[in-house]
N, C-alpha and C positions, 0 to 999 in steps of 0.2 A: 502509436508507440514509436519510440526513438531510443537511440543509445549513443553513448559517448564514453570517453575514458576519464577515470579518476586517478589522481595521484595522492596517496595518503588521505583518502576519503574526500578530496576536494576536486570538483570538476576542472578540467584543463581548458574548458571553453565556456562561453555563456550559453548554457544548454537550453535556455528558454528561446533562444533564437534559432535553434535547429528545427527545421520543419518536421511535422509529424510524418512518419514513414521512413525517415533517414536512419539507417542502422549502420553501426560501425562494422566494418568487414576486415578480416585479416587476423593475424596473430596479435595477442595482447603483449605489449613490450614488458620486459622485466621491471617490476616496481609500480606497475599500473594495474587497475582493475576496470572491468567493464561495468558501466551503470546503465540501467534501463528505466525509462519513463513509461509506465503502462498507458495505453490509450484510454479513451473515455469508457470503453467497454470492459475494462479490467480494473481490479483493485488488488493490492498485495498486502496481506497481513504479515507483519514482521514481528515474530515472537523472539524476544531476547532471552539469553541465558548467560549472564556474566556479572562480575562484581558482586557475587553473592545473591543475586536476584534471579528468579526463575519465572518467566512469564507463563510457562505451561501450568503452573500451580493455580492460575487464575482462569483457566479455560475449563468449563464443564466437560465431563467425559463425553456426552453425546455430541457436543460441538467439535471436540477434538477428533472424534471418529469421522465426522463429516469432512473436516479439514484434511485429514489424511487421505481422503479419496481424490482430492484435486491435485494438480501439479504442484509439487513442493520440492524443496531441497534444503540441505543443512547449510547454515552460514558458518563463517570462520570461528565464531564463538560458541558453536554447538546449539545455536538457535535454529529457527526455520523461517523460510519465506513461503507463504501459501498464496498462490495465484488463484483468483476467483473472478467469476462473472457475476457481479452484483445484480440481483433481480428485484431488490426493494425499490420503494418510491421516495425515500428520503435522501436528502443530500448529505453524503458522508464527507467528512473533512480529512484533509491530509494532516494527521495529528497523532499525538501520543495518547495512550489511554491512561497513563499513570500507573499501569499494572504490568510494566515491562513488555509492552507490545505497542507497535505503531502501525498506522495504516498509511499506505501510499496510494495516491490516486494519480490522475494525469497532471496534478500540480506538484508532484514530487518524484523521487527516484530511489531505486535500491541498487546496491552493489550486487551484481549477478554472479553467483557462486557456482552455478550448475555447469557441467562439462559439455552439454549439448547446446547448440544455438537455440535461442528462444523460439525462432520461427518453426523449429522442428518439434516444439513442445506445446504449442497453442492448442492442439486438439485434446490435450489432457486436462485442460482447465475446465472445471465444473461450474455449473450455475448454483447459486446459493439457494438454500431452502428457506421457507418462511421463518423457521426456528433460528437459523444462522443469521438471517437478516435482522431479526429482533435483537439478537446478541450484539451484532456489529453496530447497529443503530444506537444501542444503549451505551456503547463505548465511544463511538466516533462521530456522532451527529453534533453539529454545533448547536448550542442552545443560547438563547438571548437571556441574559440575567438582568434583573431589575424590572421595574414597572414603568410604563410609558403613559403619560397623560396626553390625550388628544385634545388640543385646544380647538374650541369651536370658533371659527372665524365668520360666523353667520352675521352679516351686516344688514340683513333684510328687514330687521325690526325697527 
């Protein structure tokens, strides 16, 4: 996990060069926001609610109940960031679902809107259930499209 500052949603540094474990300390200057990159043990589900779209309408009731049990906070557009410890065995992508929600892995970041330092909230992050894993995997796993032909280069004949 690491953090850095954003100005108008744009990192003010090359955040990929920041070593894991380096966290911004101090007050956030006026006009800036804190961004956090989750470590490999965490994922963040970013559910959006703006421009007439509501990502919550695409979340089944049972899934939303589980999400509400983990560490979460409201974003500036009345969406939510849900922090999770993913327990599945598939590779989730840092990508959008097309249903007004995005997933952030260690390959991405979120603007952090909570009033407590993340280090004080880590104990509230819950592990995902098999049901939640299946739902997340259906939205955020990368799939290979198309068919591949394997050429046989057997020259022994």
